[in-house]
C-alpha positions as CSV (number, residue, x, y, z in Angstrom):
1,M,0.0,0.0,0.0
2,N,2.9,2.3,0.8
3,D,4.1,1.9,-2.8
4,L,0.8,3.3,-4.0
5,L,1.0,6.3,-1.7
6,D,4.6,7.1,-2.6
7,F,4.3,8.5,-6.1
8,E,5.0,12.0,-7.3
9,A,3.7,12.0,-10.9
10,L,1.9,10.0,-13.5
11,K,3.3,9.5,-17.0
12,V,1.2,8.5,-19.9
13,T,3.0,6.9,-22.9
14,I,2.1,4.5,-25.8
15,A,1.8,0.9,-24.7
16,S,3.7,-1.8,-26.7
17,P,1.9,-4.9,-27.8
18,E,4.0,-6.9,-25.3
19,Q,2.9,-4.6,-22.5
20,I,-0.8,-4.9,-23.4
21,R,-0.4,-8.7,-23.4
22,A,1.3,-8.5,-20.0
23,W,-1.6,-6.5,-18.6
24,S,-4.1,-9.0,-20.0
25,F,-5.5,-12.0,-18.2
26,G,-6.7,-13.7,-21.4
27,E,-7.8,-13.3,-25.0
28,V,-11.4,-12.3,-25.8
29,T,-12.4,-14.3,-28.8
30,K,-16.2,-14.3,-28.7
31,P,-18.6,-11.3,-29.0
32,E,-21.1,-12.7,-26.6
33,T,-21.6,-11.1,-23.2
34,I,-24.0,-13.2,-21.0
35,N,-26.1,-16.2,-21.5
36,Y,-29.7,-14.9,-21.5
37,R,-31.1,-18.2,-20.0
38,T,-28.6,-18.7,-17.2
39,L,-27.7,-15.0,-16.9
40,K,-24.0,-16.1,-16.5
41,P,-21.1,-14.7,-18.6
42,E,-20.2,-16.7,-21.7
43,K,-16.7,-18.3,-21.7
44,D,-14.1,-16.3,-23.7
45,G,-16.6,-13.6,-24.2
46,L,-16.7,-9.9,-23.2
47,F,-17.7,-10.7,-19.6
48,A,-15.9,-14.1,-19.3
49,E,-15.1,-15.2,-15.7
50,N,-12.1,-17.2,-16.8
51,I,-10.5,-14.0,-18.1
52,F,-11.8,-11.2,-15.8
53,G,-12.5,-13.1,-12.6
54,P,-15.6,-14.5,-10.7
55,T,-18.9,-12.6,-10.5
56,K,-19.4,-14.0,-6.9
57,D,-16.7,-13.8,-4.2
58,Y,-14.6,-16.9,-3.9
59,E,-16.8,-19.0,-6.2
60,C,-15.9,-20.4,-9.6
61,Y,-18.2,-20.5,-12.6
62,C,-19.1,-24.2,-12.3
63,G,-19.5,-24.1,-8.5
64,K,-16.8,-26.8,-7.9
65,Y,-14.9,-24.5,-5.6
66,K,-16.7,-22.2,-3.1
67,R,-15.6,-20.2,-0.1
68,I,-12.5,-18.4,1.0
69,R,-10.4,-21.5,1.8
70,Y,-9.9,-22.2,-1.9
71,R,-8.6,-18.7,-2.5
72,G,-6.1,-18.6,-5.4
73,V,-7.1,-22.0,-6.8
74,I,-7.8,-22.1,-10.5
75,C,-10.7,-24.4,-11.3
76,D,-9.6,-27.3,-13.6
77,K,-13.1,-27.5,-15.0
78,C,-14.1,-23.9,-15.8
79,G,-10.7,-22.2,-15.6
80,V,-11.9,-19.5,-13.2
81,E,-9.6,-18.3,-10.3
82,V,-11.3,-18.4,-6.9
83,T,-10.9,-14.9,-5.6
84,Q,-12.8,-11.7,-4.8
85,S,-15.3,-10.4,-7.4
86,K,-13.9,-6.9,-7.2
87,V,-11.0,-8.0,-9.5
88,R,-13.5,-7.6,-12.3
89,R,-12.8,-3.8,-12.0
90,E,-9.1,-4.3,-12.4
91,R,-8.4,-7.2,-14.8
92,M,-8.1,-6.5,-18.5
93,G,-8.3,-8.7,-21.5
94,H,-7.1,-8.4,-25.1
95,I,-8.0,-9.0,-28.7
96,N,-5.3,-10.3,-31.1
97,L,-6.2,-8.4,-34.4
98,A,-6.0,-10.4,-37.6
99,A,-4.6,-7.3,-39.4
100,P,-2.7,-4.3,-37.9
101,V,-4.8,-1.1,-37.3
102,A,-3.7,2.5,-37.0
103,H,-4.4,4.2,-33.7
104,N,-7.0,6.9,-34.4
105,W,-5.4,9.5,-32.0
106,Y,-2.1,9.4,-33.8
107,V,-3.7,9.6,-37.3
108,K,-6.3,12.3,-36.9
109,G,-5.1,14.1,-33.9
110,A,-3.9,17.7,-34.3
111,P,-1.1,17.6,-35.3
112,S,-1.1,14.1,-36.7
113,K,1.9,12.2,-35.1
114,L,1.9,9.5,-37.8
115,S,1.8,12.2,-40.5
116,L,4.8,14.1,-38.9
117,T,6.8,10.9,-38.3
118,L,6.4,9.6,-41.8
119,D,6.4,13.0,-43.5
120,L,3.2,12.2,-45.3
121,S,0.3,14.6,-45.8
122,L,-2.8,13.6,-43.8
123,K,-4.8,13.1,-47.1
124,N,-2.2,10.6,-48.4
125,L,-1.9,8.9,-44.9
126,E,-5.7,8.3,-44.7
127,A,-5.7,7.1,-48.3
128,V,-3.1,4.4,-47.4
129,I,-4.8,3.5,-44.1
130,Y,-8.3,3.1,-45.7
131,F,-7.0,1.1,-48.7
132,A,-7.5,3.8,-51.3
133,S,-3.7,4.1,-52.2
134,Y,-0.5,2.0,-52.1
135,L,2.6,2.9,-50.1
136,A,6.1,2.0,-51.5
137,V,7.7,0.1,-48.6
138,D,10.7,-1.1,-50.5
139,V,12.4,0.0,-53.8
140,D,15.2,-1.9,-55.5
141,T,17.2,0.7,-57.4
142,K,19.0,-1.8,-59.5
143,L,15.7,-3.4,-60.7
144,Q,14.3,0.1,-61.1
145,T,17.1,1.0,-63.6
146,Q,16.4,-2.3,-65.4
147,A,12.7,-1.5,-65.5
148,Y,13.4,1.9,-67.1
149,E,15.6,0.2,-69.7
150,K,13.0,-2.5,-70.3
151,L,10.4,0.3,-71.1
152,E,12.8,1.8,-73.7
153,K,13.3,-1.7,-75.3
154,D,9.6,-2.4,-75.3
155,L,8.9,1.0,-76.9
156,A,11.6,0.3,-79.6
157,A,10.1,-3.2,-80.2
158,K,6.6,-1.8,-80.6
159,K,7.8,0.9,-83.0
160,S,9.6,-1.8,-85.0
161,V,6.4,-3.9,-85.1
162,L,4.5,-0.9,-86.3
163,Q,7.1,-0.2,-89.1
164,E,7.0,-3.9,-90.1
165,N,3.2,-3.9,-90.3
166,L,3.4,-0.6,-92.3
167,N,5.9,-2.1,-94.7
168,K,3.8,-5.2,-95.2
169,S,0.7,-3.1,-95.8
170,I,2.5,-0.9,-98.3
171,A,3.9,-4.0,-100.1
172,S,0.4,-5.5,-100.2
173,L,-1.1,-2.3,-101.6
174,E,1.6,-2.0,-104.3
175,T,1.2,-5.7,-105.3
176,E,-2.6,-5.2,-105.6
177,L,-2.0,-2.0,-107.6
178,K,0.3,-3.9,-110.0
179,K,-2.4,-6.6,-110.5
180,Q,-5.1,-4.1,-111.1
181,L,-2.9,-2.2,-113.6
182,A,-2.1,-5.4,-115.5
183,G,-5.8,-6.2,-115.7
184,L,-6.5,-2.8,-117.1
185,K,-3.9,-3.3,-119.8
186,K,-5.4,-6.6,-120.8
187,G,-9.0,-5.3,-120.8
188,S,-8.1,-2.2,-122.8
189,K,-7.0,-4.0,-126.0
190,G,-9.3,-2.9,-128.8
191,Q,-10.7,0.0,-126.8
192,G,-9.6,3.6,-126.3
193,S,-6.2,3.9,-124.5
194,E,-7.2,7.2,-123.0
195,H,-9.9,5.7,-120.8
196,S,-7.5,3.0,-119.5
197,E,-4.8,5.6,-118.7
198,L,-7.3,7.6,-116.7
199,E,-8.4,4.5,-114.7
200,A,-4.7,3.6,-114.1
201,A,-3.9,7.1,-112.9
202,D,-6.9,7.0,-110.6
203,L,-5.8,3.7,-109.1
204,E,-2.3,4.9,-108.5
205,L,-3.6,8.1,-106.8
206,T,-5.9,6.1,-104.6
207,T,-3.1,3.7,-103.6
208,K,-0.7,6.6,-102.8
209,Q,-3.4,8.2,-100.6
210,E,-3.9,4.9,-98.8
211,I,-0.2,4.5,-98.2
212,Q,0.1,8.0,-96.9
213,R,-2.9,7.4,-94.6
214,L,-1.2,4.3,-93.2
215,R,2.1,6.2,-92.7
216,D,0.2,9.0,-90.9
217,G,-1.5,6.4,-88.7
218,V,1.8,4.9,-87.8
219,V,3.3,8.3,-87.0
220,T,0.3,9.0,-84.7
221,A,0.5,5.6,-83.1
222,E,4.3,6.0,-82.5
223,S,3.7,9.4,-80.9
224,Q,1.0,8.0,-78.6
225,L,3.2,5.1,-77.7
226,E,6.1,7.6,-76.9
227,Q,3.8,9.6,-74.7
228,I,2.4,6.6,-72.8
229,Y,5.9,5.0,-72.3
230,K,7.3,8.4,-71.3
231,A,4.6,8.8,-68.6
232,V,5.3,5.2,-67.4
233,A,9.1,5.8,-67.5
234,D,8.7,9.1,-65.6
235,L,6.5,7.3,-63.0
236,V,9.2,4.6,-62.6
237,K,11.9,7.2,-62.2
238,S,9.9,9.2,-59.6
239,I,9.1,6.3,-57.3
240,N,11.2,6.2,-54.1
241,F,10.8,4.8,-50.6
242,M,7.5,5.8,-49.0
243,R,6.0,7.2,-52.3
244,V,2.2,7.0,-52.3
245,L,0.8,5.5,-55.4
246,S,-2.8,5.6,-56.6
247,E,-4.4,2.3,-57.7
248,D,-4.3,3.4,-61.3
249,E,-0.6,4.2,-61.1
250,Y,0.2,0.8,-59.6
251,L,-2.0,-1.1,-62.1
252,K,-0.2,0.8,-65.0
253,L,3.2,-0.4,-63.7
254,Y,1.8,-3.9,-63.4
255,E,0.3,-3.8,-66.9
256,Y,3.6,-2.8,-68.5
257,G,5.5,-5.4,-66.5
258,V,7.7,-3.1,-64.5
259,A,6.3,-3.5,-61.0
260,D,9.0,-6.0,-59.9
261,F,11.4,-3.4,-58.5
262,L,8.7,-2.2,-56.1
263,T,7.2,-3.7,-52.9
264,V,4.0,-1.9,-51.9
265,G,1.8,-2.1,-48.9
266,M,-1.8,-1.0,-48.0
267,G,-3.5,-0.2,-44.8
268,A,-1.9,-0.1,-41.4
269,G,0.2,-3.2,-42.3
270,G,2.1,-1.2,-44.9
271,L,2.7,1.7,-42.5
272,L,3.9,-0.9,-39.9
273,E,6.6,-2.1,-42.3
274,V,7.8,1.4,-42.9
275,L,7.8,2.4,-39.2
276,K,9.9,-0.6,-38.3
277,K,12.6,0.6,-40.6
278,I,12.8,4.1,-39.1
279,D,15.9,4.8,-36.9
280,M,14.6,7.5,-34.5
281,D,18.2,8.7,-33.6
282,K,19.2,9.2,-37.2
283,L,15.8,10.9,-38.0
284,S,16.3,13.2,-35.0
285,A,19.8,14.2,-36.1
286,S,18.7,14.9,-39.7
287,L,15.8,17.0,-38.5
288,R,18.0,19.0,-36.2
289,E,20.3,19.7,-39.1
290,E,17.3,20.7,-41.2
291,V,15.9,23.0,-38.5
292,R,19.3,24.7,-38.3
293,K,19.7,25.3,-42.0
294,S,16.1,25.8,-43.3
295,T,13.9,28.9,-43.1
296,G,10.2,29.7,-43.6
297,Q,7.7,26.9,-44.0
298,R,10.3,24.2,-44.2
299,H,11.7,25.4,-40.9
300,I,8.3,25.3,-39.2
301,K,7.5,21.8,-40.6
302,A,10.9,20.4,-39.5
303,T,10.4,21.9,-36.0
304,K,7.0,20.2,-35.7
305,R,8.4,16.9,-36.9
306,L,11.4,17.2,-34.5
307,R,9.1,17.9,-31.6
308,A,7.0,14.7,-32.3
309,V,10.1,12.6,-32.8
310,E,11.8,13.9,-29.6
311,G,8.6,13.2,-27.7
312,M,8.7,9.5,-28.7
313,R,12.4,9.3,-28.0
314,G,12.0,10.9,-24.6
315,S,9.3,8.3,-23.6
316,N,11.3,5.4,-25.0
317,A,8.4,4.6,-27.4
318,L,8.9,3.0,-30.7
319,P,7.0,4.5,-33.7
320,E,5.5,1.1,-34.7
321,W,3.6,1.2,-31.4
322,M,1.2,3.7,-33.0
323,I,-0.1,0.8,-35.0
324,I,-2.3,-1.5,-32.9
325,Q,-1.7,-5.2,-33.2
326,T,-3.1,-6.2,-29.8
327,L,-6.2,-4.3,-28.7
328,P,-6.8,-4.0,-24.9
329,V,-10.2,-4.8,-23.5
330,I,-11.1,-2.8,-20.4
331,P,-12.5,-4.5,-17.2
332,P,-16.1,-5.5,-17.4
333,D,-17.2,-3.6,-14.4
334,L,-16.2,-0.4,-16.2
335,R,-18.6,-1.2,-19.0
336,P,-21.4,-2.9,-17.0
337,M,-24.5,-4.7,-18.2
338,V,-27.5,-4.3,-15.8
339,Q,-30.8,-6.2,-15.9
340,L,-33.9,-4.0,-15.8
341,P,-37.2,-4.8,-14.0
342,G,-39.0,-5.9,-17.3
343,G,-36.3,-8.5,-18.0
344,R,-34.5,-6.3,-20.5
345,F,-30.8,-5.4,-20.2
346,A,-29.1,-2.0,-20.2
347,T,-25.5,-2.1,-21.4
348,S,-22.7,0.2,-21.9
349,D,-22.1,1.4,-25.5
350,L,-18.5,0.1,-25.2
351,N,-19.8,-3.5,-25.3
352,D,-21.5,-2.9,-28.6
353,L,-18.3,-1.3,-30.0
354,Y,-16.2,-4.2,-28.7
355,R,-18.7,-6.7,-30.2
356,R,-18.4,-5.1,-33.6
357,V,-14.6,-5.2,-33.5
358,I,-14.6,-8.9,-32.4
359,N,-17.2,-9.9,-35.1
360,R,-15.2,-8.2,-37.9
361,N,-11.9,-9.6,-36.6
362,N,-13.2,-13.2,-36.5
363,R,-14.7,-12.8,-40.0
364,L,-11.3,-11.6,-41.3
365,K,-9.5,-14.5,-39.7
366,R,-11.9,-16.9,-41.3
367,L,-11.5,-15.4,-44.7
368,I,-7.7,-15.4,-44.4
369,D,-7.8,-19.1,-43.5
370,L,-10.1,-19.8,-46.5
371,G,-7.7,-18.0,-48.9
372,A,-10.2,-15.3,-50.0
373,P,-9.3,-12.9,-52.9
374,E,-7.2,-9.9,-52.0
375,I,-10.0,-7.4,-52.8
376,I,-12.4,-9.1,-50.3
377,L,-9.6,-9.2,-47.6
378,R,-8.9,-5.5,-48.3
379,N,-12.5,-4.5,-47.7
380,E,-12.6,-6.5,-44.4
381,K,-9.4,-4.9,-43.2
382,R,-10.8,-1.5,-43.9
383,M,-14.0,-2.4,-42.0
384,L,-11.9,-3.6,-39.0
385,Q,-10.0,-0.3,-39.1
386,E,-13.3,1.6,-39.0
387,A,-14.6,-0.5,-36.1
388,V,-11.5,0.2,-34.0
389,D,-11.7,3.9,-34.9
390,A,-15.3,4.0,-33.6
391,L,-14.2,2.2,-30.4
392,I,-11.3,4.5,-29.6
393,D,-12.7,7.9,-30.7
394,S,-15.8,8.3,-32.8
395,N,-15.6,12.1,-32.8
396,L,-12.6,12.0,-35.1
397,K,-14.7,10.2,-37.8
398,T,-16.6,12.1,-40.4
399,T,-19.7,9.9,-39.8
400,R,-20.2,8.8,-36.2
401,R,-21.0,5.2,-35.5
402,G,-24.5,4.7,-34.3
403,A,-26.6,1.9,-33.0
404,G,-30.2,1.0,-34.0
405,G,-32.6,3.9,-33.6
406,G,-30.2,6.6,-34.3
407,H,-28.4,6.5,-30.9
408,V,-24.8,7.5,-31.3
409,L,-22.5,5.2,-29.4
410,R,-20.0,6.7,-26.9
411,S,-16.5,5.7,-27.5
412,L,-13.6,5.3,-25.0
413,S,-12.5,8.9,-25.7
414,D,-16.1,10.1,-25.2
415,M,-16.0,8.5,-21.7
416,L,-13.0,10.6,-20.8
417,R,-13.5,14.0,-22.5
418,G,-15.7,16.9,-21.8
419,K,-17.8,18.1,-18.9
420,Q,-19.5,14.7,-18.5
421,G,-16.3,12.8,-18.9
422,R,-14.5,10.7,-16.3
423,F,-11.9,13.4,-15.4
424,R,-14.2,16.4,-14.9
425,Q,-17.3,14.7,-13.8
426,N,-16.0,11.9,-11.6
427,L,-12.4,12.6,-10.6
428,L,-12.2,16.4,-10.4
429,G,-15.9,17.1,-9.8
430,K,-17.0,14.7,-7.1
431,R,-19.9,15.7,-4.8
432,V,-18.2,15.9,-1.4
433,D,-19.0,17.4,1.9
434,Y,-15.5,18.5,3.0
435,S,-16.6,22.0,3.9
436,G,-18.3,23.7,6.8
437,R,-20.4,26.7,7.6
438,S,-20.3,28.6,10.9
439,V,-20.7,31.9,12.7
440,I,-17.4,33.8,13.1
441,V,-16.4,34.7,16.7
442,V,-13.5,36.6,18.1
443,G,-10.3,34.7,18.9
444,P,-7.8,37.2,20.4
445,Q,-5.2,34.5,21.1
446,L,-4.9,33.5,17.4
447,R,-2.2,34.9,15.1
448,L,-3.2,36.8,12.0
449,D,-2.8,33.7,9.8
450,Q,-4.7,31.3,12.1
451,V,-8.3,30.3,12.5
452,G,-9.9,28.3,15.2
453,L,-11.6,25.2,13.9
454,P,-13.7,22.8,16.0
455,R,-12.3,19.3,16.1
456,E,-15.4,17.6,14.7
457,M,-15.6,20.1,11.8
458,A,-11.9,19.7,11.1
459,L,-12.3,15.9,11.1
460,E,-15.1,16.2,8.5
461,M,-13.1,18.6,6.3
462,F,-9.9,16.6,6.4
463,K,-11.6,13.2,6.2
464,P,-9.8,12.1,3.0
465,F,-6.4,12.9,4.4
466,V,-7.2,11.2,7.7
467,L,-8.5,8.1,6.0
468,R,-5.3,7.9,3.9
469,E,-3.1,8.3,7.0
470,V,-5.1,5.7,9.0
471,I,-4.5,3.2,6.2
472,G,-0.8,4.3,5.8
473,R,-0.1,3.8,9.5
474,G,-1.6,0.3,9.3
475,L,-4.6,1.0,11.6
476,A,-6.9,-0.3,8.8
477,A,-6.5,-2.4,5.7
478,N,-8.9,-0.6,3.4
479,I,-11.2,2.5,3.1
480,K,-14.2,0.7,4.7
481,G,-12.1,-0.2,7.8
482,A,-10.7,3.3,8.0
483,K,-14.2,4.8,8.0
484,N,-15.3,2.4,10.8
485,I,-12.3,3.6,12.9
486,L,-13.3,7.2,12.3
487,E,-16.8,6.4,13.6
488,M,-15.3,5.1,16.9
489,R,-13.2,8.3,17.4
490,P,-10.2,6.7,19.1
491,A,-7.3,8.8,20.4
492,E,-5.1,7.9,17.4
493,V,-7.6,9.6,15.1
494,W,-7.2,13.0,16.9
495,D,-3.4,12.6,16.8
496,I,-3.6,11.9,13.1
497,L,-5.9,15.0,12.6
498,E,-3.3,17.2,14.5
499,D,-0.5,16.0,12.1
500,V,-2.7,16.4,9.0
501,T,-3.8,19.9,9.7
502,K,-0.3,21.2,10.2
503,G,0.8,22.9,7.0
504,H,-2.7,22.5,5.4
505,P,-4.4,25.9,5.2
506,V,-8.1,26.2,4.8
507,L,-10.0,28.8,2.8
508,I,-12.4,31.1,4.7
509,N,-15.2,32.8,2.7
510,R,-17.0,35.7,4.3
511,A,-20.4,36.3,2.5
512,P,-21.1,38.4,0.5
513,T,-17.9,37.9,-1.5
514,L,-17.6,41.3,-3.0
515,H,-13.9,41.4,-3.7
516,R,-10.9,39.0,-3.5
517,L,-10.3,39.8,0.2
518,G,-13.6,38.0,0.9
519,I,-11.8,34.7,0.6
520,Q,-8.6,34.2,2.6
521,A,-6.5,31.3,3.7
522,F,-5.6,30.5,7.3
523,Y,-3.8,27.7,9.1
524,P,-6.3,25.8,11.3
525,V,-5.9,25.6,15.1
526,L,-8.0,22.7,16.5
527,I,-10.3,23.8,19.4
528,A,-13.0,22.0,21.3
529,L,-16.6,22.9,20.5
530,S,-17.7,25.4,23.2
531,A,-20.7,27.5,24.2
532,T,-21.4,30.4,26.5
533,P,-21.7,29.7,30.2
534,F,-25.2,31.3,30.3
535,L,-26.6,28.2,28.6
536,A,-25.3,25.8,31.3
537,P,-28.2,25.9,33.8
538,R,-30.9,25.3,31.1
539,D,-29.1,22.9,28.8
540,E,-27.0,21.3,31.5
541,V,-23.8,22.2,29.7
542,K,-20.9,21.5,32.1
543,Y,-17.3,22.6,31.8
544,S,-14.2,21.4,33.6
545,K,-12.0,23.8,35.4
546,T,-9.5,23.9,32.5
547,E,-12.1,24.6,29.8
548,S,-13.1,28.0,28.7
549,P,-16.0,28.8,26.4
550,W,-14.0,31.7,24.8
551,R,-11.1,29.8,23.4
């Protein structure tokens, strides 16, 4: 317990897949919550007792082990550990994703950490993540040069084929012309030579026009080929590591047989391959150099990138941790399911969001095992990405995920953010009664920075501090026990109260608070609750010789 009390700060960093598995008590593989006939949690489901702990204190799922004497025993039949049910507020599970998924906060946050780390625009980054574009994850420069040379050879070969076809067509036309001219000569015997000469001239002219048309067609075709091959060659030359390619561009490379030099990826899986290759120390050094040398917009961009990189280096986080491979499942008591009087159930929105993730993940696993076509797998991976996005933060989506009837589901981030979130509503904004109201009386013996505070009022005001100290000194094992001790008011409680109030000023507000001097801080001095002696005869208030009603 002392270890829990002795901390100075909390640090929030990205969790690695290994760390998430270390937190977890088991993998959630089924989307079911509870069995609606037995009203017991389904095994390996979102409320499974074999993962998150028993629903009843010291009783396993099947009932083989009951009572505290079996504490710590894991049932060989149902796999449930015999322990307290409160562990269901602490124990986490996990989901092994069939395909990597990008963390929504690091993609669409402002600024986008993934975008800064990879030096990709947010538009291109989202196109890759949601399977609209390809990302070059590896480029072989030697094969790239060979691909460029292959395009030149293919262009020359196609031009040669066009010329050969042209020559054959011209030869065929000339042969046909000769045959027709010979036929005219035979047919013109005994007739006027002028008529045959005119027909021959007409045939020659028609043939020449056809030959010219064919030559013009070849010139046009060669020009078009040159333009097409030049565009493909320019595309080949422009491709480098982490270049984003549209589907049309990649299909064009594939069509012309020059895609061998390039390894592409899509979705978060492609980003994961790239992130694993990044050396954060080298990237930091190069960005520092760029910040020192650049000016204007380049300087601003390099500074932002350096800040993001240094943040990850400072927390010893690896960039690939921004891609989720193992999804944590929060404890079931933090996303409860409650039975209503009519037999219906009210459940947290998180259960619906987790169920959607598990269903899509299981479907993707099954399709991978069946060897489904790539286009189907791609669509399923995109749907899994969208399901995890909705679970983590639905506000960052353009269209929020809803349940039936138009109800918008609250994501994990929605549970934390805003006025109704966990921090402001529950942690910072608890309804407490650690304050008091009283009439101010004169205390001439007090210093200017002191205020007399009745012991009972002080005990109520400093109750959280006293409870913590009671547990810290070993007088009680938990909060409930500490509260029981406070009810009994032993001498140790007053000693603890004396220690706690030292160095803890209280705020005194004098109504009406018209200016800032209406609220001032004073160090409390504990006094006994006292009353005027004139009340003694009627109310039987008795004082000892050492007591004074005016202290």
